[in-house]
N, C-alpha and C positions, 0 to 999 in steps of 0.2 A: 470197431469198427473205423474207418481211414476217414480223413479231412475230407476226402472227396467226396465221399459217402453223405455228409451234412443235407440235411433239407431244412427248410424254418416249416414251423405247425401248422402255421395258415399260408393256402398258396395267398401272392400278392395278386391283382385282375389290376391289367389297366385301362385307365379310365380315357375314353373316345371323347372329344374334345371338340363336339360339334357347334351346339351353337350359342355357347357360354353365356347362358342364365336363363333361369325356370329348373327343372327339372320334368322336362317333355320328352323323354327318352334319345331316339337314334334319329330323328331329321328335326327335330327339335321345335315344333310346331310351321313347320314350314313348308311340309307336303314332299312328295316324293322330288320328280327334276319342275324344268320348266322357272319361269322369267321367276317366280315368287322365291323359288329358294335359291337364287343367288345373290352374291352380295351385291348392293346398290342396282338393285331390284328399283325401278321405276315405271312406273304406269305412266300411260298417254294421258295427260288428260282431258275433259271432259267436253272443255271447248272445244275442240278440234272437231272432235264427235258431234258436236253440234254446225259448226260451219259444214261439214262435210255433208250432211242432211241437204244445206239451204240448197235449191236448184240454180246453177248459174248460166246456162247454155239457153238456147232457142228463143231469146227475145223475150223471158221473164221477169217481169218488173215488178221490184216489191216497194206495191205504191204505200204513201203513207195516208194511215185510215183520218179521212172528213173527223170534225169533230161531232161528236152523238148530234139527234136533234133534239131542242129542246118539244116536250109535248102541253101546248098552251090549253086547256082543258073550258069549255063555252063558260061551266060556273064560275071559274076561278075567274072572269076574266067581267063576270057580273060580280061578282062578290069586291074585285079592286073597284067599280065603276069609271074604268077607265071609258072612254067614248072613242078617240083614236088610239087604235096598236100598229106602231112601225116597232123596228129592231132597235133604233135608238131610244124611242120608252123607256124597252124593255130592261135595254140596259144597264138606263138609269135607277130603274126597280131595284136591278141585280141578278133578274129572272137568269139573263146570258151574258158572257165575259167578252163578245168580239162582234162585230157586222156580219164576219165569216161564217157565223157559227145558227147552223138553218133552225125553223122554227117552225112547227106545224101547230094548228087550232085544232083541238079532237073534242066528238059532242059529247062529253059528258058533262051534264049537270046540265039546271035551265037556262034563259038568258030573255029579259024584257025587254031591256033599253036595247036601241041600234046603234048599233059598233060597227065603226070603220075601221078596216082590216089593209093595212097599210102592202104596197108592194114587195119581193121576195120572202111572204107569207105563206106560205103550204096549209090549205085548207079540207080537211076530210068531206067527204058529200054528205053525211050526216048534221055533220058544224055548219056545213055551207046554209040546208035547207033552216038550221033554227035558226041564225042567223039573220038571214032574207026575210024567217016570218015574224020577228021581231022587228024588221023594218031597216036593217041593215044594208052594206054596202062591200064590196070588195072590189080593192085597189087591180 
């Protein structure tokens, strides 16, 4: 046996240096090609997609929504025992927060006393019938 004929008992294998971490094989869990496989991958932010969906041309106006209307039932008016119903009184009682908030009187419940409904308060047809039958007024 000559010196140049010497061989190691086991074959030395050269390790692939791919992902440096984990034992996930060739691509180290990054898939094949593409942005996700590259170093320093950055996906675009979700906020950008949301901004792109908003219509920006042709007179589109993103108007603010008004306050939700406060539903005031006829039965609640009778239970409270209020004679005059205005937005000022409803603010004092804590039912609405501002004068801008719309109020509508609805017909749920019964009323027997005469009640005066102030200006700026909407009223349904059935509630109007019940209030007028009890001797109430609408301003």
